[in-house]
DRENLODO-280750 format. One line per field, with one value per residue (C-alpha): residue number from 1; residue in one letter; x, y, z. Coordinates in pm, whole numbers. Layout:
REM DRENLODO-280750
i: NUM|... .
aa: A|... .
px: X|... .
py: Y|... .
pz: Z|... .
//
This chain:
REM DRENLODO-280750
i: 1|2|3|4|5|6|7|8|9|10|11|12|13|14|15|16|17|18|19|20|21|22|23|24|25|26|27|28|29|30|31|32|33|34|35|36|37|38|39|40|41|42|43|44|45|46|47|48|49|50|51|52|53|54|55|56|57|58|59|60|61|62|63|64|65|66|67|68|69|70|71|72|73|74|75|76|77|78|79|80|81|82|83|84|85|86|87|88|89|90|91|92|93|94|95|96|97|98|99|100|101|102|103|104|105|106|107|108|109|110|111|112|113|114|115|116|117|118|119|120|121|122|123|124|125|126|127|128|129|130|131|132|133|134|135|136|137|138|139|140|141|142|143|144|145|146|147|148|149|150|151|152|153|154|155|156|157|158|159|160|161|162|163|164|165|166|167|168|169|170|171|172|173|174|175|176|177|178|179|180|181|182|183|184|185|186|187|188|189|190|191|192|193|194|195|196|197|198|199|200|201|202|203|204|205|206|207|208|209|210|211|212|213|214|215|216|217|218|219|220|221|222|223|224|225|226|227|228|229|230|231|232|233|234|235|236|237|238|239|240|241|242|243|244|245|246|247|248|249|250|251|252|253|254|255|256|257|258|259|260|261|262|263|264|265|266|267|268|269|270|271|272|273|274|275|276|277|278|279|280|281|282|283|284|285|286|287|288|289|290|291|292|293|294|295|296|297|298|299|300|301|302|303|304|305|306|307|308|309|310|311|312|313|314|315|316|317|318|319|320|321|322|323|324|325|326|327|328|329|330|331|332|333|334|335|336|337|338|339|340|341|342|343|344|345|346|347|348|349|350|351|352|353|354|355|356|357 .
aa: X|X|X|X|X|X|X|X|X|X|X|X|X|X|X|X|X|X|X|X|X|X|X|X|X|X|X|X|X|X|X|X|X|X|X|X|X|X|X|X|X|X|X|X|X|X|X|X|X|X|X|X|X|X|X|X|X|X|X|X|X|X|X|X|X|X|X|X|X|X|X|X|X|X|X|X|X|X|X|X|X|X|X|X|X|X|X|X|X|X|X|X|X|X|X|X|X|X|X|X|X|X|X|X|X|X|X|X|X|X|X|X|X|X|X|X|X|X|X|X|X|X|X|X|X|X|X|X|X|X|X|X|X|X|X|X|X|X|X|X|X|X|X|X|X|X|X|X|X|X|X|X|X|X|X|X|X|X|X|X|X|X|X|X|X|X|X|X|X|X|X|X|X|X|X|X|X|X|X|X|X|X|X|X|X|X|X|X|X|X|X|X|X|X|X|X|X|X|X|X|X|X|X|X|X|X|X|X|X|X|X|X|X|X|X|X|X|X|X|X|X|X|X|X|X|X|X|X|X|X|X|X|X|X|X|X|X|X|X|X|X|X|X|X|X|X|X|X|X|X|X|X|X|X|X|X|X|X|X|X|X|X|X|X|X|X|X|X|X|X|X|X|X|X|X|X|X|X|X|X|X|X|X|X|X|X|X|X|X|X|X|X|X|X|X|X|X|X|X|X|X|X|X|X|X|X|X|X|X|X|X|X|X|X|X|X|X|X|X|X|X|X|X|X|X|X|X|X|X|X|X|X|X|X|X|X|X|X|X|X|X|X|X|X|X|X|X|X|X|X|X|X|X|X|X|X|X .
px: 5041|4730|4743|4758|4448|4461|4565|4294|4040|3726|3713|3424|3126|3113|2888|2534|2588|2366|2507|2468|2179|2239|2036|2178|2373|2742|2840|2984|3322|3292|2973|2738|2415|2419|2253|2033|2118|1929|1641|1693|1501|1340|1325|1704|1745|1788|1461|1468|1345|1228|1288|934|966|1301|1160|861|1091|1310|1007|865|1188|1139|898|849|742|508|352|299|140|-101|-185|-255|-486|-668|-707|-843|-1095|-1195|-1247|-1471|-1672|-1698|-1910|-2147|-2176|-2191|-2527|-2421|-2382|-2080|-2302|-2583|-2582|-2722|-2708|-2847|-2559|-2283|-1916|-1873|-1554|-1500|-1747|-1905|-2169|-1919|-1575|-1397|-1633|-1840|-1772|-1938|-2253|-2284|-2163|-1993|-1617|-1553|-1784|-1631|-1271|-1317|-1524|-1251|-1005|-1191|-1129|-768|-685|-875|-688|-355|-421|-606|-367|-73|-227|-260|103|200|32|173|520|567|447|656|973|940|905|1188|1428|1347|1385|1665|1832|1631|1306|1461|1620|1294|1079|1318|1369|992|1024|1308|1099|808|1047|1127|772|708|496|253|205|127|-128|-288|-314|-478|-728|-808|-862|-1040|-1215|-1498|-1840|-1758|-1521|-1565|-1442|-1734|-1984|-1830|-1859|-2232|-2282|-2103|-2286|-2621|-2580|-2607|-2825|-3139|-3021|-2646|-2675|-2749|-2494|-2437|-2240|-1996|-1769|-1735|-1627|-1361|-1231|-1201|-1005|-776|-716|-626|-415|-204|-164|-88|199|358|461|787|1010|838|926|1292|1309|1146|1365|1682|1568|1466|1799|1979|1767|1715|2051|2000|1998|1632|1533|1747|1588|1237|1323|1470|1141|944|805|679|794|489|515|888|827|521|553|929|1108|863|779|1152|1185|891|1108|1208|871|677|902|857|481|447|639|427|97|181|331|7|-203|4|-38|-417|-422|-230|-470|-769|-603|-591|-952|-867|-918|-1211|-1513|-1811|-2021|-1750|-1454|-1091|-817|-674|-1009|-1079|-735|-793|-1128|-988|-691|-928|-1049|-750|-752|-1119|-1183|-845|-1000|-1121|-756|-593|-782|-757|-395|-306|-471|-288|48|9|-76|223|460|329|360|718|820|650|826|1164|1094|995|1307|1528|1329|1327|1693|1854|2198|2100|2228|2007|2071 .
py: 4173|4019|3655|3589|3443|3068|2959|2891|3080|3172|3531|3736|3766|4075|4351|4306|3945|3686|3352|3073|2844|2472|2434|2737|2691|2784|3120|3132|3309|3648|3745|3567|3438|3063|2844|2557|2213|2112|1875|1513|1438|1096|1077|1113|789|472|287|-80|-318|-676|-942|-902|-522|-554|-823|-604|-309|-518|-671|-327|-240|-539|-383|-700|-900|-625|-587|-962|-968|-692|-880|-1200|-1020|-859|-1196|-1364|-1082|-1103|-1480|-1423|-1132|-1167|-1488|-1329|-995|-1135|-1165|-1509|-1821|-2042|-2347|-2182|-2320|-2156|-2415|-2172|-1934|-2194|-2099|-1727|-1517|-1235|-951|-672|-914|-1188|-1038|-1377|-1542|-1855|-2230|-2509|-2495|-2118|-2074|-1745|-1802|-1508|-1650|-1996|-1870|-1673|-1949|-2192|-1961|-2023|-2396|-2358|-2121|-2338|-2649|-2472|-2313|-2600|-2870|-2655|-2614|-2992|-3023|-2753|-2924|-3268|-3150|-2913|-3172|-3454|-3251|-3075|-3400|-3570|-3280|-3221|-3577|-3685|-4022|-4331|-4136|-3905|-4197|-4394|-4095|-3967|-4313|-4322|-3990|-4129|-4432|-4210|-3998|-4300|-4307|-4083|-3795|-3765|-4138|-4174|-3891|-4044|-4382|-4219|-4042|-4359|-4573|-4324|-4069|-4298|-4386|-4747|-4687|-4680|-4321|-4217|-4388|-4203|-3882|-3940|-4000|-3674|-3487|-3613|-3385|-3079|-3185|-3394|-3617|-3690|-3946|-3670|-3712|-3338|-3367|-3619|-3356|-3187|-3519|-3547|-3200|-3301|-3610|-3385|-3170|-3474|-3645|-3342|-3232|-3584|-3621|-3274|-3255|-3447|-3152|-2941|-3204|-3198|-2818|-2802|-3081|-2899|-2573|-2743|-2926|-2591|-2427|-2695|-2628|-2252|-2092|-1990|-2356|-2463|-2190|-2301|-2662|-2568|-2412|-2724|-2646|-2968|-3124|-3019|-2658|-2651|-2776|-2576|-2262|-2205|-2396|-2383|-2008|-1928|-2126|-1965|-1775|-2071|-2236|-1935|-1911|-2277|-2251|-1971|-2185|-2494|-2325|-2279|-2628|-2779|-2564|-2683|-3046|-3002|-2845|-3144|-3388|-3199|-3202|-3582|-3599|-3698|-3364|-3124|-3257|-3092|-2894|-2741|-2575|-2506|-2351|-2695|-2833|-2526|-2550|-2919|-2846|-2553|-2754|-2992|-2710|-2476|-2428|-2332|-2157|-2037|-1808|-2112|-2200|-1857|-1703|-1987|-2052|-1684|-1673|-1986|-1865|-1521|-1677|-1912|-1628|-1402|-1672|-1746|-1377|-1332|-1641|-1510|-1173|-1335|-1551|-1243|-1047|-1321|-1417|-1333|-1314|-990|-707|-418|-133 .
pz: 5688|5543|5422|5045|4889|4826|4479|4217|4424|4238|4117|4249|4020|3806|3915|3792|3689|3840|3944|3684|3740|3718|3392|3209|2885|2895|2755|2405|2370|2207|2383|2143|2281|2353|2092|2201|2066|1752|1828|1725|1407|1414|1036|1024|1212|1008|1020|1104|837|809|549|418|384|209|-23|-113|-183|-413|-584|-662|-842|-1072|-1319|-1521|-1214|-1092|-1436|-1461|-1117|-1221|-1542|-1347|-1106|-1398|-1573|-1261|-1212|-1578|-1551|-1249|-1386|-1765|-1768|-1517|-1697|-2050|-2221|-2349|-2138|-2189|-2256|-2453|-2808|-3122|-3398|-3657|-3591|-3604|-3614|-3677|-3683|-3428|-3464|-3261|-3135|-3049|-2982|-2995|-3241|-3181|-3193|-3392|-3183|-3193|-2834|-2756|-2744|-2513|-2246|-2291|-2281|-1959|-1799|-1899|-1727|-1402|-1428|-1543|-1259|-1011|-1120|-1094|-754|-583|-707|-598|-253|-227|-333|-83|213|136|38|331|583|436|390|726|922|731|772|1139|1268|1034|1076|986|960|701|513|485|389|125|-25|-80|-261|-473|-570|-673|-876|-1093|-1232|-1535|-1408|-1697|-1737|-1367|-1382|-1691|-1517|-1214|-1440|-1633|-1323|-1098|-1322|-1433|-1299|-1205|-915|-540|-550|-769|-535|-242|-447|-499|-127|-42|-319|-190|111|-117|-412|-450|-735|-709|-992|-1245|-1528|-1539|-1211|-1356|-1523|-1184|-1036|-1307|-1221|-855|-959|-1166|-855|-647|-915|-1002|-641|-524|-772|-788|-419|-455|-543|-278|-15|-115|-101|243|377|272|431|757|783|744|1015|1278|1446|1476|1826|1809|1759|2054|2267|2170|2244|2585|2700|2609|2261|2099|1775|1572|1689|1613|1260|1160|1376|1374|1099|807|845|833|510|329|81|-140|-75|-208|-513|-600|-540|-796|-1045|-970|-1061|-1433|-1448|-1314|-1549|-1843|-1735|-1705|-2052|-2188|-2019|-2158|-2499|-2472|-2355|-1996|-1823|-1839|-2027|-2196|-2122|-1900|-2062|-1985|-2192|-2267|-2379|-2594|-2752|-2822|-2987|-3182|-3308|-3489|-3715|-3706|-4084|-4105|-3772|-3639|-3376|-3182|-3117|-3107|-2814|-2557|-2659|-2612|-2271|-2157|-2293|-2133|-1797|-1804|-1900|-1623|-1356|-1460|-1456|-1118|-982|-1098|-936|-607|-616|-646|-388|-124|-164|176|13|-164|53|147|-95 .
//
């Protein structure tokens, strides 16, 4: 009697069927042909994102901030190009013409001396923007350095440095700037003699009086930038204190990274969000202060022009020649509004508490 086959023995292959290869797909019940697996689509995967990319995406959704940014870029380009392309120079006088209202020949009219207001307004925009940007950069460098060092070291270093900031805060801002302008922006100071020595490297006659208004503008840069860094220092200090105990700082310190590198290569770059926002809000504040100083006669001086100086000159004859006040005042107001809207948009876009949507 033959032995029974062992249990669970494999059934013999059907006639005509070839044995399955190792890489073959399994058969589908019902005799249907096997379907290959759908290829993995890379675009279906969730793409990784960075804080900067997310911030740019959120900023683009803020139409008011984007529009204001476009307007600011257009105004800066106009201030750079219009005085160069215009057939009238900002300082070319025509006493026979005198003050004329806006016309096809002079789109913004002329001033008392027959100078084209359009050329003067856009040339004045150069100085106003330069004062705002350069003074803010001075404030940025001083404030970031001061606040970063104070927040990183803490303890007595932080206490001494921030008490100095508190003492400076007690002085009225505008009065302090006015005092600096009165004492340093004249031709009898050591600072002016040093200016002439430095200017002698580039020009043949540094004592030419026409260079004195440029010296006053440089003093404005230094005075405004040297006073407006206090709030920046406090903001940076607070951000550095919040970040200095993070694991990435401890890791960098464990591999021997120095104090300066920790502050300026690791801590400050990770705190740039609030710093950038405050910087965009500082520029219009500095421009407004320069306009006020020029209105008082302590800022930009003739033959140069700025929006504050033009507004001051136009205010003296507002009843007779209103266009001399309207155009520079509108340009200054539009710039300040655009910077504030852009700053608000950047604040919302760079806020890490806003979830990715």
